[in-house]
N, C-alpha and C positions, 0 to 999 in steps of 0.2 A: 215792626211792620210799617212800611211807607204809606202815608196818607194818600188817597187817590187825588189826581190832579183835578182842578176845577176846569170848567169849559173854557174860561179865559186862558188858563195855562195851556190847554190843548191848542187853542187858536194861535197863541203866541208861538208855541213850538212848531206848529205847521207852517206858519209864516216865515219863521227863521230858516227853516229847512226849504220851504217851498218857493219863496220869493226869488232866490238865485236860480232855481230850476225854471220858474216862470220866465225870468229874464233870458235864460239860456234858450228856452223853447221859442220865445219871441225872436231872439236873435237868429236862431236857426231858420225860423220861418222867414225872417227878413232876407236871408240868402235867396230864397225862392221869389219873394216879393220884388227884390231889386232886379232879379232876372226878368220877371214878367213886365215890370214897369218899364225898364230900359228897352226891352224888346218891343213893347207896345208903342214906344216912341220911335222905334226903328221901322216897324211895319206891322200891320194887322195880320197878314198871312203868316209872318214869322212868329207873331204872338200866338196864333192858333197852333202852330207846330210845336212851340215850346210848351204850351199848356198840355198838349197831348203827350209829348215826350216826357215832361217832368212828372205828370200824373202817373204815367206808366212806370217811370223809375221809382216813384214813391211807393207804388203798390208792391213792387218786388222788394224794395228796401224794408217795407213794413213786414212782409213775410219773413225775411231773413233776420229782422231785429228781434224776433221772439226769443232767441237764445240770449241776446244781450239783456233784454228786459227780465228774463228769468234769473239772471245773475243777481239782480238787485235784492229781491227778498231772501235769496239764499245767503248772500253776503251779510245782509242785515241780521238774519237769524244767527249765523255763525259768529258775528261780532258780538251780539248780545250774550252768547255763551262763552266768549273769550277764546274761540277756536280759530287762531290765526292761520293754521295750516289749511283748514277748510276754506277760508276766505281766498287764499292763493289758488287752491286747486280748482274751485268752481270758476273763478275769474279767468284763469289761464285756459281752461277748456271751453269757456264761452268764446274766447278769441279764436281758438282752433275751429270751432263750429262755424263761426262767422266767416273765417277765411275759406273754409270748405264750401260754404254756400255761395260765396262770391265767385268762385271758379265755376261752379255748376251753372250759375245764372248767366255767365258771360255770353253764351251763344244766343240767348233770347234778345240781348241788346243788339248783337251784330246783325241778326236777321229780322229785325223788328219791322222793316218796311213792308214785306209781304204780309206780315201779321196784321198791320194796320189796314192794308188794302183789303184783306179778307174780311175784316170787321167793318167794312163799308166807309172808310175814310176817303176823302178826296185825294187823288193821286199826288198833287203837289204838296199837300199837307203831310201825307204819309212819307214822302221822300225827304222832306225837311226834318220831320220828326225822327226818321232813321239816322240822319246825319247827327242830330243831337244825341241820340241813344248810343251810337257807336263810340262816341267819346265819353259820355257820361258813365257808361258801363264800367270803365276802369276806375271810377270813383267809388264803386260799391264796397270794395274791401276796406279802404280807409274810413268810409262813412260808418260801416258796421263796427269796426274796431273802436272808433270813437264812442259809439253807443255802449259797448262793453265797458270801456274805461269810465264813462259817465256813470254807469250803474255802480261800478266799484267805488268811486269816490263819493257818490251820492249816498250809498248805503252806509258809508262811514261818516256821513254828515259833514262832508267837506265839499260843499257845492259851489263855492265862490269861483274856483278855478274853472269850472265848467262855463260859468257865465262869462268871465273875462276872455277866455279863449275863443268863445263863439262870437262875442262882440268884435274882437280883433279880426276874426275871419270875415265878418260882414263888411268892414271897411276895405279889406283887401279885395273882396268880391266886387264891390262897387267900382273900385279903381280898375280892376281887370276887365269888368264888363265895359266900362267906358273906353278902354283901349281896344279890346278885341272885337266887340260888336260893331263899333262905328269906325274903327281904323284910325284912331287918333295918334298923334306923335309919330307918324310914319309906320305904325304897325298895320299889317294887312287887315282889311275890313272883312271879318269872318261871319258876321251876322249870327245865325243860329248856332253855328259851330263855336263861335267865340263865347257864347253863353255857357256851353258845356265845358269848354276848357277852363273858364274862370271858376266854375263850380268844383271841378276836380282839384284845381290848385288850392282852393280854400279848404277842401276836405283834408288834403294832405298836411296843410299847415296846422289845422286843428289837431290832427292826430299826433303830430310832432310835439306840440305844446303840452297836451294832456299826458302823452306817454312819458315825456321827460319829467313832468311833475310827479307822476306816479312812481317813477324810478328813483327820483332824487330827493323828494320832500322828506325831511327827517321823520315825520309822523307816519309816512307810508312806506319808507324804505325797508322797514322790518318785515314786510310781507314778501320781499324778494320776488316780485311779480314776474320779472323777465329772466331770472336765473334758471338756466337749463330749460328754456322755454320749449325747446324741441322735444323734450321728453314726454311721451304720452302718459296719460292718467285715465285709463279706461273706465274705472268706476265713477270718477267725477264727470267724465265725458258723458256717460250714460245718464247721470242724474240731471245734468244741465239739459241734455237732449230731451228727456222725458218731461221736464217742466216747461221747456222752451217751445217745443213744436206746437203745442196747443195755443200758446200765446201768439205765435206767428200766424197760425191759421185763423185765429180770432181777428187779428189785425187785417189779414187778407180778406176776410169776410166783410169787415166794415169798409176797408179801402176799396174793395171790389164794388161795393154799392156806389161809391162816388166815382170810381173809374168807369163803371158801366154807364153812369149818367153822363159822363164826358163823351163816351163813345156815341151814345144815343143823341146827345146834343149836336155832335158832328153830323149826324144824319139831317138835322134841321137846317144847319147853315154855319158858315165861317163866323159871321158876326155873332150869332148866338153862342157858338163855342168860345169865342173870345170873351164875351160878357160873362159866360158861365165860369171861365177861369178866374176872372177878376172877382166875382162874387164869392167864389169858393176860397180865394186867397183871404178875403175879408173875414169870412166865417172861420177860416183856419187860424187867423190871428187870435180871435176870441177863444177858439178851442185850445190854443197853446197855454192859456191861463188855466183852464180846467185841467189840462194834462199835467201841468206843473204841480197843481194841488193834489192831483191823483197820485203822482209819483212820490210826493211827500207822504201821502197817506199810505202808500205801499211800504215805505221804509218804517213808518211808525207802527203800522200793523204787523210787519215782520218782526219787529222787536217786542211787541206785546203779545203776539200769538202764542198761546200755550203757557204764558207766564202771567198775564194781567188781563183777564176777561173784561173787567170793568173799564180799564183804560182803553182797551180795543173798542168797546162800545161807545164810550164818550168821545174818543178821538174820531170815530166815524161820524157821529152827529156833528161835531165841529167842522169836519172837512166838507160834509154835504152842505151845511149852512153857508160856508164861505163860497163854495162853487155856485150855489143858487143865487147868492147875493150878486156875484159878478154877472151871472146870466141876465139878471134884471137890468143891469147897466147896459149890457150889449144890446138887448132888445130895444131899449130907448134910443140908443145910437143908430141902429139900423133903420128904425121907423122915422126918425127925425132928419137924418142927413144922408139919405141914400145916394142922391146924385153927386153930392160933394165927395163922398167916399169913392164911388166908382170913377169919378173924374180924375182922381190922382193917377190912374193907370193909363189914361188916354190922352194923346195929343189932340188938343181942341181944334187944330187946323186940319185934322184928318177928315176926309169926307164921310167916313163911316162913324165918326165920333158920336153924333146925335143918336143913332140907332143903338149903339153900344150902351150909352148912358141910360136910355129909356128902358131897354131890356134888363140891364144890370140892376136898376132900381127896383124893378118888379121882382127879380130873384131875391134881392135883399129883404123884401117884405116877407117872403116865404122863409128865408133864413132866420128871421126873428122868431118864427113859430117853433123851430126845432132847437133853439138855444137851451131851454130847460131840459129837454130830453137828452140832448148831447152831453150836457153837464152831468146828469144823473147816470147815464150809461158808462161814461169814462171813469167816474168816481167809483161806481160799483166794481168795475174791472180792477181798478187800483187796489181796492180793499180786498177783493177776492185773491188777487195775486199776492198780496201781503200775507195771507194765510195759506198760500201755495195751493189754491184751488183754481185750476186752469182748464181742465178737460170739459166739464159740464158747461162752463161759460162759453167755450168754443162752440159747442152744439147750439147753445142759445143764440149766439151771434150768427151762425150759419142760417138758422131758422128765420131769425128776424130780418136779416139783410138780403139773403138770396131767395128764400122761399116766399117771403112777404114783401120786402122793400123793393127789390128790382122788378118783379112782376107788377107791383102797384104802380111804379114809375112808368113802365111801358104802357099799361092800360090807361092810366089817366092822361098820359101825354098824347098817345096816338089814337086808339079806338075812341076815347072820349073827347079828343080834339083839343086838349088844353096846352099842347106843345111843351115848350121848355119849362113853363111854370108848373105844368103837370108832372114833369120829371122831378122837380124839387119837392112837390107835395108827396111823392112816393118816398123821398128821403125822410120826410117827417114821420111817415107811418113806420118805416123800418126802425128809426131811432127810438120811437115811442115804445115799440114792442121790446127792443133790447133793454131799454131802461127799466121797464116793468119787470121783466124776467130776472135780470141780474140783481136788481135791488132786493127782490123777493128772496132770491137764493142766499144773499149775504145775511139778511136779517133772520131768515129761518135757521141758518147755520149757527148764528149767535144764540138763538133760543135753545138749540139742541146742545150747545157747548156747556 
C-alpha cells in the first residue's frame, strides 16, 4: 500500500501541474489586456465598445466552454484507469459539441447591435461593439476547440505546450493589434475591427499549434485523437453533454453577473464603463492564477476520486491554501498601487484620463474585497468538477449570482445611490454566497464519502 502524500508533496504536485496552467491563463488574459490597452491608447469610445463586445464574447464563450471543461475530469479519470479508448472518445465528442455550439451562437454575434441597443447602451457604443462582435464571432469555434485540447493535454499532465502556445499567440496578437488598430506599415486603420481580426487570427494559430502537438507528439499519438474524427460516438457525446452543460450554465451564471454589471455601468456613462473594463481586467489577471490552481485541483481530484479519499482531502486543503495565499498578495497590490495599475491602460494625454484613473482606483478598492471569495468559489468549483459533481453547483451559482448578486448590484447602485461602486459591492455579495455554498457542498461530500 502506498503511503499517503504529505501536504508539501501535494503542494509540489499542484504547482508542477498548475504553474504552466496559470501561465497559460495569464497569457490568454494578456490577449484581452493587450486589446484593451492598445484600444485605450487609440480612443476612449473605442475602448468602451471593445469592453462591451469582448465581455459579451466572453460570456458566450464561457457558456460554450462547459463541454471542454467537462472533458478534463473525464480524461483524468479514464487515464487513471488506463482506459485510452475512453480518453479519445470523450475528447473527440467534446470537440463535436464545441463546434455545434459555435454554429448555433453565430447569429447572436451578427445581430448584437440591436441587442445592445435594447439593453440601454449608447448608439455609437452599440454600433462599434457590433462591428467587433461580427468578426469575433468567427473565432468562437477555434477558441472552444483550443479549450477542449487544453483539457485533454492538461488531464494527461502535459501542460507546458498550453503555456508556450498561448505565449506565442500573445506576441502575435500584439503585433497584429499594432498593425490593424492604428494602420501601421501601410495597413488600413481598422480601429475596433482591427482588434477583432487580431484576436481571431491568434485563436486560429493557437488551435493549429496545440492540434499538431496532440496529433504528432509521441506520448499522445497513441490516442489517435483525429483518426476518423467525423465518426459519431453518441454514448460518449451524451456523457460529455450531461457533464458539460451544467458547467457551461455555471460559468454563464458567474459571467452573467459581471456582464450585467458592465451593461449597468454603461447606463452610468462611457468613462465609468471604460474604467470598469480596466478594473475588471486587473481583477481578471489575479483570477487567472486562482483558475490555474483550480484546474490543477480538478485533474488531481479526478485522479483521486473513488481511489484515494485521503489524497483527495489533503490535496484540497493544499490547493485552497495556495489560492488564499495568492489572494492576500492581490489584495495588497490593489490597495497600495491602484492608480499606477489603472494608468497602464490609459493615455495620460487623453482629456478623460484623470476621471478614468480616479474611478478605476475606487473600483480596485472594492475588487480587493472579493479576492478571497473569488478564490474560494473557483477552487470549490474545480474540486467539485474533479469528482464530477456539476448540477447542484450550477443551481448554487444561479442562486448566488442571479437571485442575489445582480439584484444587490442594482439596488446598491441605483436606489441606494452608490453608482458604479455599488455595482461592484453587489459582485462581492454574489461571490461570497457562491463561495460559502460550494465549499460547504464539497466538504459535506467528503464527509459522506
